[in-house]
Each structure stands twice: as structure tokens, then as C-alpha cells.
C-alpha positions as CSV (number, residue, x, y, z in Angstrom):
1,X,18.7,-9.6,7.2
2,X,18.7,-6.1,6.3
3,X,16.9,-6.6,3.5
4,X,14.0,-8.7,5.8
5,X,14.1,-6.4,8.7
6,X,14.0,-3.0,6.0
7,X,11.1,-4.5,4.6
8,X,9.6,-5.2,7.3
9,X,9.6,-2.1,9.4
10,X,9.3,0.4,6.2
11,X,6.1,-2.0,5.3
12,X,5.1,-1.4,9.3
13,X,5.4,2.4,9.3
14,X,3.5,2.6,6.2
15,X,0.5,1.1,7.2
16,X,0.7,2.8,10.5
17,X,0.5,6.0,9.2
18,X,-1.5,5.1,6.2
19,X,-4.0,3.1,7.7
20,X,-3.5,5.4,11.0
21,X,-4.8,8.5,8.7
22,X,-7.3,6.7,7.4
23,X,-8.7,5.5,11.0
24,X,-8.3,9.7,11.9
25,X,-10.6,10.3,9.5
26,X,-13.4,7.9,9.9
27,X,-13.4,7.1,13.5
28,X,-16.0,8.8,15.6
29,X,-14.8,11.7,18.1
30,X,-11.2,11.5,16.5
31,X,-10.4,14.9,16.4
32,X,-9.6,14.6,12.5
33,X,-12.7,12.7,12.0
34,X,-14.4,13.6,8.5
35,X,-11.5,16.1,7.4
36,X,-11.7,14.5,3.7
37,X,-10.3,12.6,0.7
38,X,-7.3,15.2,0.5
39,X,-6.5,15.0,4.1
40,X,-6.2,10.4,3.2
41,X,-3.9,10.9,0.3
42,X,-1.9,13.6,1.4
43,X,-1.2,10.8,4.6
44,X,-0.4,7.9,2.7
45,X,1.7,9.7,0.1
46,X,4.0,11.0,2.9
47,X,3.5,7.4,5.1
48,X,4.9,6.2,1.3
49,X,7.9,8.3,1.6
50,X,8.7,7.9,5.5
51,X,8.6,3.9,5.0
52,X,10.4,4.2,2.0
53,X,13.2,5.9,3.7
54,X,13.3,3.7,7.0
55,X,13.5,0.5,4.8
56,X,16.7,2.2,2.9
57,X,18.2,3.1,6.1
58,X,18.3,-0.3,7.3
59,X,20.0,-1.6,4.1
60,X,16.8,-2.7,2.4
61,X,15.3,-1.4,-1.2
62,X,12.4,0.1,0.2
63,X,9.7,-1.7,-2.1
64,X,7.1,-2.0,0.3
65,X,5.1,-3.9,-2.4
66,X,5.1,-7.8,-3.1
67,X,4.0,-6.1,-6.7
68,X,6.8,-4.7,-7.3
69,X,9.1,-6.8,-5.8
70,X,7.5,-9.5,-8.0
71,X,7.2,-7.3,-11.1
72,X,11.7,-7.3,-10.8
73,X,12.0,-10.5,-10.1
74,X,9.9,-11.4,-13.7
75,X,12.1,-8.9,-15.5
76,X,15.6,-10.8,-13.6
77,X,16.2,-7.1,-11.5
78,X,15.5,-9.3,-7.6
79,X,17.5,-12.3,-7.1
80,X,14.4,-14.7,-6.6
81,X,15.7,-15.8,-2.8
82,X,15.8,-12.3,-2.8
83,X,12.9,-11.3,-3.4
84,X,10.9,-13.8,-1.7
85,X,12.4,-12.8,1.6
86,X,11.2,-9.4,0.8
87,X,7.9,-10.3,0.4
88,X,7.0,-12.2,3.6
89,X,9.0,-9.3,5.6
90,X,5.9,-6.8,3.4
91,X,3.0,-9.4,4.8
92,X,4.2,-9.5,8.2
93,X,5.1,-5.6,8.4
94,X,1.6,-4.8,6.7
95,X,-0.2,-7.2,9.5
96,X,2.0,-5.9,12.2
97,X,1.4,-1.7,10.9
98,X,-2.3,-2.7,11.3
99,X,-2.7,-4.2,14.8
100,X,-0.8,-0.8,15.7
101,X,-3.3,1.5,14.5
102,X,-5.4,-0.8,16.0
103,X,-4.0,-0.5,19.5
104,X,-3.8,3.4,18.7
105,X,-7.4,4.2,18.2
106,X,-8.6,2.2,21.0
107,X,-10.9,3.7,22.2
108,X,-12.6,5.0,18.9
109,X,-13.6,1.4,17.7
110,X,-16.6,1.7,20.3
111,X,-17.7,5.2,19.6
112,X,-18.0,3.6,15.8
113,X,-21.4,2.3,15.2
114,X,-20.9,2.0,11.1
115,X,-19.2,-1.0,10.7
116,X,-18.2,-0.5,7.2
117,X,-15.7,2.3,8.3
118,X,-14.2,0.1,10.8
119,X,-13.3,-2.3,7.8
120,X,-12.4,0.5,5.6
121,X,-9.6,1.9,8.1
122,X,-7.7,-1.7,7.3
123,X,-8.8,-2.5,3.8
124,X,-10.0,-0.8,0.2
125,X,-13.5,-1.1,-1.4
126,X,-14.6,0.0,-4.4
127,X,-16.7,3.3,-4.7
128,X,-19.1,1.3,-7.3
129,X,-18.8,-2.9,-7.0
130,X,-18.2,-3.8,-10.7
131,X,-15.2,-6.7,-10.2
132,X,-14.0,-6.3,-13.6
133,X,-14.2,-2.5,-13.8
134,X,-12.5,-2.7,-10.1
135,X,-9.6,-4.9,-11.3
136,X,-9.1,-2.7,-14.1
137,X,-8.5,0.1,-12.0
138,X,-6.4,-1.7,-9.6
139,X,-4.2,-2.8,-12.5
140,X,-4.0,0.7,-14.5
141,X,-3.1,2.4,-10.5
142,X,-0.3,-0.3,-10.2
143,X,1.1,0.2,-13.8
144,X,1.2,4.3,-13.4
145,X,3.6,3.3,-9.7
146,X,5.9,0.6,-11.3
147,X,6.2,2.2,-14.4
148,X,6.7,6.1,-13.2
149,X,9.1,4.9,-10.0
150,X,10.9,3.2,-12.4
151,X,11.6,6.5,-14.3
152,X,12.0,7.8,-11.0
153,X,14.5,6.1,-10.5
154,X,16.3,6.0,-13.2
155,X,16.4,9.9,-13.6
156,X,17.2,10.6,-10.2
157,X,19.9,7.9,-9.1
158,X,22.2,9.0,-6.6
159,X,20.0,12.4,-5.5
160,X,18.6,11.0,-2.5
161,X,15.3,12.5,-3.7
162,X,13.7,9.2,-4.9
163,X,11.6,8.5,-1.4
164,X,10.0,12.0,-1.7
165,X,9.4,11.5,-5.4
166,X,7.8,8.4,-4.8
167,X,5.6,10.2,-2.3
168,X,4.6,12.4,-3.9
169,X,3.7,10.2,-7.4
170,X,1.7,7.9,-4.5
171,X,-0.4,11.2,-3.9
172,X,-0.8,11.9,-7.6
173,X,-2.5,8.3,-8.1
174,X,-4.5,8.6,-5.2
175,X,-5.8,11.9,-6.2
176,X,-6.5,11.5,-10.2
177,X,-6.8,7.1,-9.9
178,X,-7.6,6.5,-6.2
179,X,-11.7,7.4,-6.0
180,X,-12.9,4.2,-8.1
181,X,-11.1,1.4,-5.4
182,X,-9.6,3.1,-3.1
183,X,-6.4,2.6,-4.9
184,X,-4.5,-0.6,-3.0
185,X,-1.7,-0.6,-5.4
186,X,0.2,-2.8,-3.1
187,X,-0.9,-6.9,-2.0
188,X,0.5,-6.7,1.1
189,X,-0.9,-2.8,1.7
190,X,-4.5,-4.7,1.2
191,X,-3.9,-8.0,2.5
192,X,-2.1,-7.7,5.5
193,X,-4.4,-5.5,7.4
194,X,-7.8,-7.0,6.0
195,X,-6.3,-10.6,8.2
196,X,-6.0,-7.5,11.2
197,X,-9.4,-6.8,11.1
198,X,-10.4,-10.5,10.8
199,X,-8.3,-11.7,13.8
200,X,-8.2,-9.1,16.2
201,X,-11.0,-8.4,18.5
202,X,-12.8,-5.5,17.4
203,X,-16.2,-4.1,18.8
204,X,-19.0,-4.7,16.4
205,X,-16.5,-4.9,12.9
206,X,-18.7,-7.2,10.9
207,X,-17.2,-9.1,8.0
208,X,-14.1,-8.7,6.2
209,X,-15.2,-8.6,2.5
210,X,-13.0,-11.5,1.5
211,X,-15.0,-12.0,-1.6
212,X,-13.7,-9.0,-2.9
213,X,-9.9,-9.4,-1.4
214,X,-8.3,-11.3,-4.9
215,X,-8.5,-7.5,-6.6
216,X,-6.6,-5.8,-4.8
217,X,-4.1,-8.6,-5.5
218,X,-4.3,-9.8,-8.6
219,X,-5.0,-6.2,-10.2
220,X,-2.0,-4.7,-8.4
221,X,0.9,-7.9,-9.3
222,X,-0.3,-7.7,-13.1
223,X,-0.4,-3.6,-13.5
224,X,3.6,-3.9,-12.0
225,X,4.4,-7.0,-13.9
226,X,3.3,-5.3,-17.1
227,X,5.1,-2.3,-16.2
228,X,8.6,-3.4,-15.3
229,X,8.0,-5.5,-18.8
230,X,7.0,-1.7,-20.5
231,X,10.1,-0.3,-18.8
232,X,12.5,-2.5,-19.6
233,X,11.1,-2.9,-23.5
234,X,11.6,0.8,-24.1
235,X,14.7,2.1,-21.9
236,X,16.7,-1.5,-23.9
237,X,15.7,0.2,-27.3
238,X,16.2,3.7,-26.6
């Protein structure tokens, strides 16, 4: 229950603050309207930090990401039963966090005429729609996330700095690699809010782009598993 509660509430905070900063930048008549990509990437970095701190304070590992959890299960760092509980919690937390963003910005949905901006608050989409290239972007971005996060965990164990450093890593990924697909790098981060977009009564919202939805799920899982296997291989050989 500690793992479930921690991962659920940590992911909820992650999405509430992360999707929240996107809503502030994109929705009409927000005070942070059009403040730009730097604000979005910084907001997501801090959202990750806050989510990890929340999860760990409640007794969970603070993965907040089914791709990372699955990778841990593959390399036998996370027991399968524990991993499945964490994944369920992450998806639930992501959905609820997105619903809270909808509530928080309630007056702004009707003021925003562009349905694509409303969708972008909840989930990612590619700058240039090329499925193979988009998938590769998500694989590379998540590979960097999991490989470097593993290095951070090994190098900073017991220092208390890990959540801060993971947040900085996510900021670097957003700045360096996020411009192609919006850097989902987390299946729960994309699928949970996308489902919320589909189900919530958002005025003039349009479709939820389910034809693209498999890419921010499959890509992060593949990238995370490759990163975990390579990190395990290199650390064992060293």
C-alpha cells in the first residue's frame, strides 16, 4: 500500500504541475499565456522533482513512470508483483492529475478556441508526424532518462540529491531532445491524461488523436528496457 499510495500521489503531483504549466502557457487568458518552451521544460523538471519527493516520502521508489518500472522488472531489480502495483498506481495518478488540471483551469477551456491547444495540455504530439522518426525520438529520450537516472542513483546514493538531479535531467531532455515529439518519455504521463481528455466534458475539445497514442507508450518502454540492460551490462563488467 505504501508503494501504491506513493506512486499514485507522486504521479498525480507530476501531472498536475506538468500539465498545469502547459495549460498556463497554451490556454487563452491565462496570466502565463505564451510564455514559451523554456517555461514548459522548467515546469516539467520541477514537477518531476516534486513528484519524486512526494512518492519517496510515502514509502514508494518514486519511479512515476511505467517504462522505468518495466525496465526494472526486466533486469530483476523490481519484483513483478511490486512492479505491477506501481504501474497501476502510476496510471491512476496520471489520470487524476490531469482531471485536476481540467478543474483548475475550468474557465479557460471555453475561452480557448483552438482544439489542438486543449489536447496539447494533456498529451504529446509530434512536430512533424513521421511515426518511425517519432518512435525513435521517444526511444532515445527515454534511453537517456533511464540510463542517466541509473547513473545518478549509483553516484549519489544516500546524498538526498537524487530528486533534484532527476529533475535537472528531465529539464536537459526537454531542452535537448523534446522539440520533436514533446518528450513523453513516460507512458502514464501521456496515456492517463489523453484518456482524461477523451472522457472529460471539455468545450470544443476535438479528438484525442488515438492513432498516435501508441508511440508515447511503446517508445518509452523500448528505450527504458534497452537502457536498463546496457547499464546493468556495463556496471557488471566494470
